[in-house]
N, C-alpha and C positions, 0 to 999 in steps of 0.2 A: 200242174205237172203230175205225172204218175211215175213212181219208181217201183219196179218189180225187183224184189231182192233176189240175189243169186242164191241157189240152193234152198229156196223157200218159195211157197206160194203167196207169201205176204205181199200186198201192195200198199204203198204209202202215197198219200195224195197231199200236194201243196198248192198254194195259190197259183193262178195262171200267169202271174208276173214272172215266174221262173221259166227259163227256156233252156232246153238241153243244148249243149255245144260239144264240139269234137274233143276227144281226149288227146293228150300229148304222148309221144313215144315213151317217155320216162314214167308215165303214170303206172301204178300197180295193176296187175291183171284184174280184169273185171270191174274197172273203174267206170263210173258214170259221172259226168260233170254238168253242172247247171249254173246259170248266171241270172242276175237280176240287177237292173239299174233303176235308181230313183234320183230325185233332184239333189239329194245330199249324200248318196252312198252308192258304192259299187260292190256287189256281193257275188261271191263265187263259192260253190260247195262241191266237194268231191266225195263220192260214196265208193267204198270197196270192201270186200270181205277180208277179214284178218284171222289169223290163227290165235289160239289161246295164249301163245307165248308173248304176244304183243299187246295184250289187253291191259289197260290200267287196272290197278288193284281196287276192285269193287268193295272189298272188305276193309280197305285201309286208305280212305281219301287223304289222310294226313301225309302218307308217303308220296302222294301225287303233289300235294302242296310243297313238301320239302324238295322234291325233285325239280319242280319249276323254280323255286327260290335258288337252288344251286346252279341252275343253267341260264338264268336271266342275263341278258346283255344290259349295258348301261342305258340303252334307249328303250328298254322293255319293262313292263310291270304286270303283275298278276291282278286280274279283275275278280275272278271267282272260280271255285271248284265246287261242283254240286253232284250229289249222288241221289239216285232214286232209292231212298231209305226203306221204302215199304217192300218192294219186290226185287230191288237191286237189278233192274233191267238196263240201266244206263248210268254212266258217269261222264262228266265233261269238265273241261277247263276253258277259260277265256283268258288270253294273254294279249296285252296291247303292245304295239310298237310305234314309236314316233317316226313318222315318215319325213323325208326331205323333198322339197323345201318346207312343206307344211302338211298338217293333217295327221291322223292316227289310223292305224289299221288294227282291227280286233281279230285275232285268230282263234277260232273255235276248234277244239279237238274233242270229239264225242265218240264214245264206244257204247254200243248197245247190243243186247242179246235177244234173239228170237229163235225159239225151237232149238236151244243149245248151240246155235251158231252166232258168231260175233261179227259185227260190222263196224267200220270206221267211217266217221264223217270228219273231214277237214274243211273248215269254212274260213274264208277271208272276207271280212266286212270292212270296207275302206271308206273313210270320209272323202267326199268330193265336193266340188263347188266352193262356196265360202265356208271355211272350216272355223271351228272354235266358238260358234255361237252358243252351243249348249254350255260349255265351260264358262263363258263370260256371263251369261244370264244367271246361272246358279251361283257363281262366285259373288256377284253383286248382291243377290238376295241374302246369301249367307253372311256377307260382310255387314250388311245393314242390320241383320238379326244378332250380330255379335258372336256368331259361330266361329268365324275366322278371326284370329287374334293378330297381333302385330307380327310382322315378318312371315305372314301367311300360315302361321301355326293353326292347325285344324283343317287345312285344305286337302292335304295329301297324306295318305297312310296306306300301308299294306293292309288288306282286309282281314288277314289272319294273324298277323304278328306286328304290333305297333313298334317293336324294337327293330324290325327289319327296314333298313333305309337304302338298300341298294337299288339303283335303277330309276325308272320313270314311274313313280308310284301312282296307284289309283287315287283319283280325287273325288270329292263329294258329288260332282255332277254325274259321275259314272254309276252311282247307285241306281238299282232297278226302279226305285221310287219315281225317278224323273223320266223314265221311258215314255210314260203317257203324255208328257209335255213335248216330247221330241220324237214322235213315232217314226220319222224317216231318217233319224240319225243311225249311223252304222251299228252302234252298240245295241240300240233298240231293235234294229232289224235282226241282229244275231239272237237276241233273247226271244223275239217273236218266232223265229224259225225253230228254236228249241221247243217252244210251247206247242207249235203245230206238230212236231215230231212226237213229243212225249204223250200226246193225247191219242196216238195211234199205235204205239208199240206196247 
């Protein structure tokens, strides 16, 4: 797919698996929407321009982490907040939500800057098909290696504050290290999308 950014001559290219779809009436002005389906995930991303007032704080990622911690629901957990520390062109967060009756959705919020203009990406990367395979595989390996202790101690933690216990905490299987073993998993797809983007902005 090719995305031409509004108010900019910049073009961004992604794999042909992504297909543009119609926007909804409530989408922000200038929105472009794309979808991708795999055997194990359903992915949707929305691009649109934003004003400076709505941009996450590039200079203070801890404030983003604190804001997410304060707003998490009981079925949600923080996966990561990352900043382009070199040029400060982008900042993003990934938050997971436990779905009913099964599966997990990973929501990406990414703000990036090109030519002093800011853009938002909101992505929804949802497990489909038989869910939980990544969790089960990594859990068993970690249990055998003694990483997980009695009562599942060591399995789940907030990635930035081990004293933070609210909600549906990140688990070991959701570390980026395991993406290569589960490339079609929803979280792996989210991180792969980020990587494609950061190489072009």
